[in-house]
C-alpha positions in Angstrom: 95.6 121.4 124.6 92.6 123.5 123.5 89.0 122.4 122.5 87.5 122.6 118.9 84.5 121.2 116.8 84.7 117.3 115.9 85.6 116.8 112.0 85.5 113.2 110.4 88.2 111.3 111.2 89.0 112.5 114.3 89.6 109.7 117.0 86.5 108.7 119.2 89.1 109.0 122.3 89.5 112.4 121.6 85.8 113.6 122.2 85.5 115.8 125.1 81.9 114.8 126.4 81.7 117.7 129.2 82.5 120.2 126.9 80.1 118.6 124.1 77.3 118.5 126.8 77.9 122.5 127.4 77.8 122.7 123.8 74.7 125.3 123.2 74.2 123.6 119.5 74.5 120.1 120.8 77.9 119.6 118.6 80.6 117.1 119.4 83.6 118.7 120.5 86.9 117.4 120.7 90.4 117.7 122.8 93.0 119.3 120.4 96.5 118.3 121.3 99.6 120.1 120.4 101.9 117.9 118.9 105.3 119.4 119.4 107.9 118.5 117.3 106.3 116.1 115.1 106.2 117.0 111.3 103.2 116.5 109.3 102.9 115.1 105.4 99.1 114.8 103.5 99.5 113.1 100.3 97.2 114.4 98.0 96.5 111.5 95.3 95.0 113.0 92.1 92.2 111.1 90.6 91.9 112.7 87.2 91.5 111.0 84.1 95.4 111.4 83.2 95.9 109.2 85.9 94.7 106.2 84.1 97.2 107.0 80.9 98.6 103.6 80.3 97.2 100.2 80.8 94.9 98.9 83.4 97.8 97.2 85.0 100.5 99.9 84.3 99.5 103.7 84.9 100.2 106.6 87.0 97.7 106.1 89.1 98.5 102.5 90.2 102.5 103.4 90.3 101.7 106.5 92.3 99.6 104.6 94.9 102.7 102.4 95.2 105.3 105.3 95.6 102.7 106.8 98.3 102.5 103.5 100.3 106.1 103.0 100.3 106.9 107.2 101.5 104.4 106.6 104.3 106.2 103.7 105.4 109.7 105.2 105.4 107.8 108.9 106.8 106.4 106.8 109.9 109.7 105.3 110.9 111.2 109.1 110.8 108.2 110.1 113.2 106.4 112.0 110.8 102.3 112.2 111.0 101.2 110.6 107.8 97.4 111.5 106.3 96.1 111.2 102.6 93.3 113.2 100.8 92.0 112.9 97.1 92.0 115.9 94.8 89.1 116.3 93.8 87.8 115.3 97.3 85.9 112.2 97.9 85.3 109.6 100.8 88.6 108.3 100.9 91.0 110.0 103.0 92.9 109.2 106.6 93.7 111.8 109.1 97.3 112.8 109.7 98.7 110.5 112.7 101.7 108.2 113.3 102.5 104.9 114.3 102.2 101.5 112.5 98.6 101.3 112.8 98.2 104.5 110.5 100.4 102.7 107.6 97.4 99.9 107.2 95.0 102.9 107.4 96.9 104.2 104.5 97.1 100.9 102.6 93.3 100.4 103.1 92.7 103.9 101.4 94.6 103.4 98.4 92.7 99.9 97.8 89.3 102.1 97.8 90.6 104.9 95.6 89.1 105.2 91.7 89.9 107.5 88.8 87.1 110.0 88.3 85.9 110.8 84.4 85.1 114.3 85.0 86.7 115.2 88.1 85.5 118.8 89.7 89.1 120.3 91.1 87.9 122.6 94.2 88.8 122.9 97.7 85.7 122.1 99.0 86.1 119.8 101.6 86.3 121.5 105.0 88.0 118.8 107.1 90.9 118.8 104.9 91.1 122.7 105.1 90.8 122.4 108.8 93.7 119.8 109.1 96.0 122.0 106.9 95.4 125.3 109.0 96.1 123.0 112.3 98.8 121.3 111.4 100.4 122.9 108.5 101.6 120.0 106.5 103.7 119.1 103.7 101.6 118.3 101.0 102.8 116.0 98.6 100.8 115.8 95.5 101.0 112.5 93.1 99.8 113.5 89.6 100.5 113.2 85.8 101.5 116.5 84.2 100.4 115.4 80.7 98.8 118.6 79.8 97.4 122.2 80.5 94.4 120.9 82.0 96.6 119.1 84.9 98.0 122.4 85.5 94.5 124.2 85.3 93.4 121.4 88.3 96.7 121.7 90.2 95.9 125.4 90.6 92.6 125.3 91.7 93.5 122.4 94.3 96.3 124.4 95.7 95.6 127.9 95.6 93.5 130.2 97.9 92.8 133.6 97.0 90.6 135.9 95.0 90.4 135.9 91.2 93.3 134.6 89.7 95.4 135.2 92.4 97.1 132.2 93.7 98.4 131.9 97.4 99.5 128.1 98.2 97.9 126.3 101.0 101.3 125.1 102.3 104.6 123.6 101.2 104.0 121.8 98.2 105.6 119.0 96.4 104.4 117.5 93.1 105.6 114.4 91.9 104.8 114.1 88.0 104.4 110.3 87.2 105.0 110.1 83.5 103.4 107.7 81.1 105.5 107.5 78.4 108.0 104.7 79.0 104.9 102.3 80.0 103.1 102.8 76.7 106.3 102.1 74.9 107.1 99.4 77.0 104.1 97.7 75.9 104.3 98.7 72.1 107.9 97.6 71.4 108.2 94.8 73.8 111.9 95.2 74.9 112.1 96.7 78.0 115.8 97.5 78.5 115.9 99.7 75.1 112.8 101.5 75.9 112.3 101.6 79.5 113.6 105.6 79.9 112.1 106.6 76.5 109.7 108.9 78.4 112.5 111.1 79.3 113.0 112.4 76.0 109.9 114.6 76.0 110.1 117.8 78.2 107.4 119.1 80.5 109.3 122.0 81.6 106.7 124.4 80.1 103.8 123.0 82.0 106.1 122.9 85.2 106.6 126.9 84.7 102.8 127.7 84.8 102.3 126.2 88.2 101.8 128.1 91.0 105.1 130.1 92.3 106.4 127.9 94.9 105.6 124.4 94.3 108.4 122.0 94.0 108.1 119.6 91.1 110.1 116.0 90.8 109.4 114.0 87.7 109.0 110.2 88.2 109.4 108.0 85.1 108.4 104.5 86.6 110.1 102.7 83.8 113.1 104.4 84.1 113.5 104.3 88.2 111.6 101.6 90.6 109.8 102.7 93.9 112.8 102.2 96.2 115.3 104.4 94.2 112.6 107.2 93.9 111.6 107.1 97.9 115.6 107.6 98.3 115.5 110.4 95.6 112.7 111.9 97.5 113.3 112.0 100.9 115.9 114.7 100.9 113.4 117.1 99.2 110.8 116.1 101.9 113.4 116.9 104.6 114.1 120.0 102.9 110.5 121.3 103.1 110.1 120.2 106.5 
């Protein structure tokens, strides 16, 4: 155990009052406990306008929130510490932790997220950067890689380094929530015939433009329900662990 400066989201029970009293600048200090054997996952929910492609009741942001919640339940069951942030950063975040209470923290945060019309993608959140450096988590990004703009946004959000160089913040799994089937199902009306039409288009070129080392997994909610997606994604998460 060591002592560090308090960052928003740290449990108050971890505050070291003696170290705080000794602090020259009067800053809050907390105990930093080692979590040996525990693996860490931080979900990064994209809030860009491409997350609203589709319809108010069916779009990548809505389906992505359901997927985050389902994955959180499974990951907590397997002993992971789970956290949640948004890209670009907002006032909605959940520090990584474990236990049943953490599931409800993530649920509460997901109910408050909203898309951003003109997002500014940059890693300016010191609390998240500090958590990444301390816990070295798997970063699971929920997005919709619909255009080059999304690729550029992800490069800014997942990379550090000068100029055009990209050094990933950590192990990253990008879940691409496609919106094609949602739109076609509404237009054509026959779910059984049109639910997988979103797979006709390819995004391979956009995937290749992502930072090297990023693992991309496409998900079309019109073809695969959340339960099946979780079953398909968990082996990939374990592999990154």
